[in-house]
C-alpha positions as CSV (number, residue, x, y, z in Angstrom):
1,X,-26.2,20.0,2.2
2,X,-24.2,23.3,1.8
3,X,-25.3,26.4,3.5
4,X,-23.1,28.5,2.7
5,X,-24.0,32.3,2.7
6,X,-23.6,32.4,-1.1
7,X,-26.2,29.6,-1.6
8,X,-28.5,31.1,1.0
9,X,-28.6,34.1,-1.1
10,X,-29.1,32.3,-4.2
11,X,-31.6,30.5,-2.9
12,X,-33.9,33.4,-1.6
13,X,-33.5,34.6,-5.3
14,X,-34.7,31.5,-6.6
15,X,-38.4,32.5,-4.7
16,X,-38.7,35.5,-6.5
17,X,-38.3,33.4,-10.0
18,X,-41.3,32.8,-12.0
19,X,-42.1,29.3,-13.0
20,X,-40.8,29.9,-16.8
21,X,-37.6,31.3,-15.2
22,X,-37.0,28.5,-13.0
23,X,-37.2,25.8,-15.5
24,X,-34.8,27.8,-18.2
25,X,-32.5,28.1,-15.5
26,X,-32.8,24.6,-14.5
27,X,-32.0,23.6,-17.9
28,X,-29.2,26.0,-18.3
29,X,-27.6,24.2,-14.8
30,X,-28.3,20.6,-16.5
31,X,-26.4,21.8,-19.3
32,X,-23.4,23.0,-17.2
33,X,-23.5,19.8,-14.6
34,X,-23.0,17.6,-17.7
35,X,-20.2,19.6,-19.5
36,X,-18.1,19.6,-16.5
37,X,-18.8,16.0,-15.8
38,X,-17.5,15.5,-19.6
39,X,-14.5,17.7,-18.5
40,X,-13.9,15.7,-15.6
41,X,-14.4,12.3,-17.4
42,X,-11.6,13.3,-19.8
43,X,-8.9,14.4,-17.3
44,X,-9.7,11.2,-15.3
45,X,-9.4,9.2,-18.6
46,X,-6.1,11.0,-19.4
47,X,-4.9,10.1,-15.6
48,X,-5.8,7.1,-16.3
49,X,-4.3,6.4,-19.5
50,X,-0.8,7.8,-18.3
51,X,-1.0,5.4,-15.1
52,X,-1.5,2.4,-17.5
53,X,1.4,3.3,-19.9
54,X,3.8,3.6,-17.2
55,X,2.6,0.7,-15.5
56,X,3.1,-1.0,-19.1
57,X,6.6,0.8,-19.6
58,X,7.8,-0.9,-16.1
59,X,6.6,-4.5,-17.4
60,X,9.6,-6.8,-17.9
61,X,7.6,-8.9,-20.2
62,X,6.2,-6.0,-22.2
63,X,10.0,-4.6,-22.4
64,X,10.9,-8.2,-23.5
65,X,8.3,-8.2,-26.2
66,X,9.3,-4.7,-27.5
67,X,12.8,-5.9,-27.7
68,X,11.8,-8.9,-29.7
69,X,9.9,-6.5,-31.9
70,X,12.4,-4.5,-32.3
71,X,14.8,-7.6,-33.2
72,X,12.4,-9.0,-35.9
73,X,12.0,-5.6,-37.9
74,X,15.7,-4.7,-37.2
75,X,16.5,-6.3,-40.6
76,X,13.8,-4.6,-42.5
77,X,15.5,-1.2,-41.0
78,X,18.4,-1.8,-42.9
79,X,16.9,-2.2,-46.0
80,X,18.5,0.8,-47.6
81,X,15.5,3.3,-46.8
82,X,16.7,6.7,-45.1
83,X,14.7,7.9,-42.3
84,X,12.5,10.8,-43.4
């Protein structure tokens, strides 16, 4: 349990609130915690995806497959269509 002076003050202040005020505050806090978790998860997912892409980029089998795909479609790139 965290016992910082700030949290101890909040705890004392909470005791002065009515039940309705406590319920309202609890609902507000629940919403804020859920929002922060979602944001945290988004950053974690982005970090994970970047790590996965970096691993894929250094994978020799994937590099060989990309070369094969580029070779396969290289012929169609010479069909007279200009790059946009």
